[in-house]
C-alpha positions as CSV (number, residue, x, y, z in Angstrom):
1,M,-52.8,-15.1,29.6
2,N,-50.2,-14.0,32.2
3,C,-47.5,-12.9,29.8
4,D,-47.8,-9.5,28.1
5,R,-46.4,-9.7,24.6
6,E,-47.7,-6.4,23.3
7,C,-45.3,-3.7,24.6
8,N,-44.3,-1.9,21.4
9,G,-40.7,-3.0,21.1
10,C,-39.9,-3.2,24.8
11,H,-39.0,-6.4,26.7
12,K,-41.8,-8.8,27.4
13,T,-43.4,-8.6,30.8
14,K,-45.3,-11.1,33.1
15,E,-48.0,-10.4,35.6
16,R,-47.2,-12.5,38.7
17,S,-49.5,-13.6,41.5
18,E,-48.8,-12.0,44.9
19,E,-47.7,-15.5,46.1
20,E,-45.3,-16.0,43.2
21,Y,-43.9,-12.4,43.5
22,S,-43.4,-12.7,47.3
23,G,-41.7,-16.1,47.0
24,L,-39.2,-14.8,44.3
25,I,-38.5,-11.6,46.1
26,N,-37.9,-13.4,49.4
27,R,-35.4,-15.8,47.7
28,L,-33.6,-12.9,46.1
29,S,-33.4,-11.0,49.4
30,R,-31.8,-14.1,51.0
31,I,-29.4,-14.4,48.2
32,E,-28.6,-10.7,48.4
33,G,-27.8,-11.1,52.1
34,Q,-25.5,-14.1,51.3
35,I,-23.6,-12.0,48.8
36,R,-23.2,-9.1,51.2
37,G,-21.9,-11.7,53.8
38,I,-19.4,-13.0,51.3
39,R,-18.2,-9.4,50.6
40,G,-17.8,-8.9,54.3
41,M,-15.7,-12.0,54.6
42,V,-13.4,-10.8,51.8
43,E,-13.2,-7.4,53.5
44,R,-12.3,-9.1,56.8
45,N,-9.7,-11.3,55.1
46,A,-11.5,-14.5,55.9
47,Y,-9.9,-17.8,55.1
48,C,-10.4,-18.8,51.4
49,P,-12.1,-22.1,52.0
50,D,-14.6,-20.4,54.3
51,I,-15.4,-17.9,51.6
52,L,-15.6,-20.6,49.0
53,T,-18.1,-22.5,51.1
54,Q,-20.3,-19.5,51.3
55,V,-20.0,-18.9,47.6
56,A,-21.1,-22.5,47.0
57,A,-24.1,-21.9,49.2
58,A,-25.0,-18.7,47.3
59,N,-24.7,-20.5,44.0
60,A,-27.0,-23.2,45.3
61,A,-29.5,-20.6,46.4
62,L,-29.4,-18.8,43.0
63,N,-29.8,-22.2,41.2
64,G,-32.9,-22.8,43.4
65,F,-34.3,-19.4,42.3
66,T,-33.6,-20.2,38.7
67,K,-35.4,-23.6,39.0
68,E,-38.5,-21.9,40.6
69,L,-38.6,-19.1,38.0
70,L,-38.2,-21.5,35.1
71,A,-40.9,-23.9,36.4
72,N,-43.3,-20.9,36.8
73,H,-42.5,-19.7,33.3
74,I,-43.2,-23.1,31.8
75,K,-46.4,-23.6,33.7
76,T,-47.8,-20.2,32.8
77,C,-46.3,-18.4,29.7
78,V,-45.1,-21.4,27.8
79,A,-48.2,-23.5,28.4
80,D,-50.6,-20.6,27.7
81,D,-48.7,-19.8,24.4
82,I,-48.8,-23.5,23.3
83,R,-52.5,-23.7,24.0
84,A,-53.0,-20.5,21.9
85,G,-51.2,-22.1,19.0
86,Q,-48.0,-20.0,19.4
87,D,-45.5,-22.8,18.9
88,E,-42.6,-20.4,18.5
89,V,-42.5,-20.3,22.3
90,I,-40.9,-23.8,22.1
91,D,-37.9,-22.4,20.2
92,E,-37.7,-19.6,22.7
93,L,-37.7,-22.1,25.6
94,V,-35.1,-24.3,23.9
95,G,-32.8,-21.3,23.4
96,L,-33.3,-20.3,27.1
97,L,-32.5,-23.8,28.3
98,Q,-29.3,-23.8,26.2
99,K,-28.2,-20.5,27.8
100,L,-28.9,-21.9,31.3
101,M,-26.9,-25.1,30.7
102,K,-23.7,-23.3,29.7
């Protein structure tokens, strides 16, 4: 199982493959760069529609990250737990989806 559920009261953890880890970190680095760029635009008093266009691009990138992470979670942690008879993971997933859809 890829998800570590026994951590004595701390948050759950997940061991990721090097490929998954690299992909997520690369996406986050690009998003971080976009956010720094937006900050720079505000600091330079850029035109509002230009800033808003970049904000929309950053939101789309963050949504892409969320979709990738969610898909990986379902394919690994959720599937492994269901196979192990831990059906409570379904309630956890439903709660997570409700938070993401706000």
